[in-house]
N, C-alpha and C positions, 0 to 999 in steps of 0.2 A: 041429349042435352041441346037445347036450342041455341042458336047463335047469339041471341041477346043475353042469355045467362052466361055464356063463355066470355063475352066482352065485358060483362059486369064483373065477373070474377077477375079478369085481367086488369080492369080498372082498379078494383079493390086491392089486388096484389101490387100494382104500380103505386097506389096511394100509400099502402102500408110500407112498401120499399122506400118511397120518398120520405115518409115520416121517420123511418129507421135511419136513413142517411142523414137527415137533418138532426136527429137526436145524437147520432155518432159524431157529426161535425161539432155540435154544441158541446158534447162531452170532451172532445179533443181540444176545443178552444178553451174550455174551463180548465182542463188539466194543464195546458200550455201556460195559461195566465197564472195559475197557482204555482207551477214550476218556476216561472220567471220571477214571481214575487218572492218565493223561497230563496232563489239564487241571489236576488238583490239583497235580501236580508243577510244571507251568509257572507256576501261580499262586504257589506257594511260592518258586520261583526269582525271580519278578518282585518279590515282597514283600521278599525278602532284598536284591535289587539296589537297590530303592527305599530301604530303610533304610540301606544302605551309602552310597548317593549323598547322602542327607540328612545323614549324619554328615560326609561330605566337605565338603558345602556349609556346614554349621554351623562346621566347623573353619576354612574359608576366610573366612567372615564374621567369626569371632572374631579371626583373624589380621589382617584388614583393619581392624577397629575398633581393635585394639591399636596397629597402625601409625599410624592416623589420630590416636589419642590422643597417641602419642609425638611425632608431627610437630606437632601443634597446641599442645603444652605451652608452647613458647617464645612463641607468639603470645598465648596466654591470659595468661601472666605479664606480657608487655608491655602488653596491654590493661588489665590490672588496675592496673599501675603508672600508666598514663596516666589512667585514671579517678580514681585517688587524687589525682594532681596536679591534675586539673581540678576535683575537689571542693574541694581546699584553695584553689585560685585563686578559685572562686566564693564560698566562705565568707569569704575575705579581702576581696573586693570588696563583699560585702554588709555586712560589719562597718564598712568604710570609709565607705560611703554607703548607709545603710539606706533613706532616703526614695527615692532614685533606683532602688534595686533593687525596692522595692515598686511604684513607678509602672511600671517596666519589666515586672514580672510581671503587673500589671493590664492593661497594654497588650497584652501577648502573649495573655493570656486572652481579652480582648475580641476581638482579631483572629481567634483560633481559633474563638470562639463565632460570630462573623459568618460565617466561612467554612463552618462546619458548618450554620448555619441556612440559608444561601444554597444549600447543596448539598441539604438535605432538601426544599426547596421545589420543586426540579426534578423 
């Protein structure tokens, strides 16, 4: 085989190799671009689904709070009425016997103070 034909074969091999490398690089670039596109689409879909789920959860929580408010209203009204009655009762008793009420308040305060002081020493 003459030297010219060997160098021609080498050049042809190098050219074919170069073309193969370029084709491989182009294929990798295309695959990367396609993968990035698909990834972006998947992220967009996931974000939409998360937003929709958050809206559904928010609506369910609002509905639950409203239902709880509606159910608790009679209890609140009843508790308010009972507290008003208790306040009137206490005020009447204090007006009837102010000295006894004062002594009872001092006694309760002393008892609470002793309990708290005893607790803080431990």
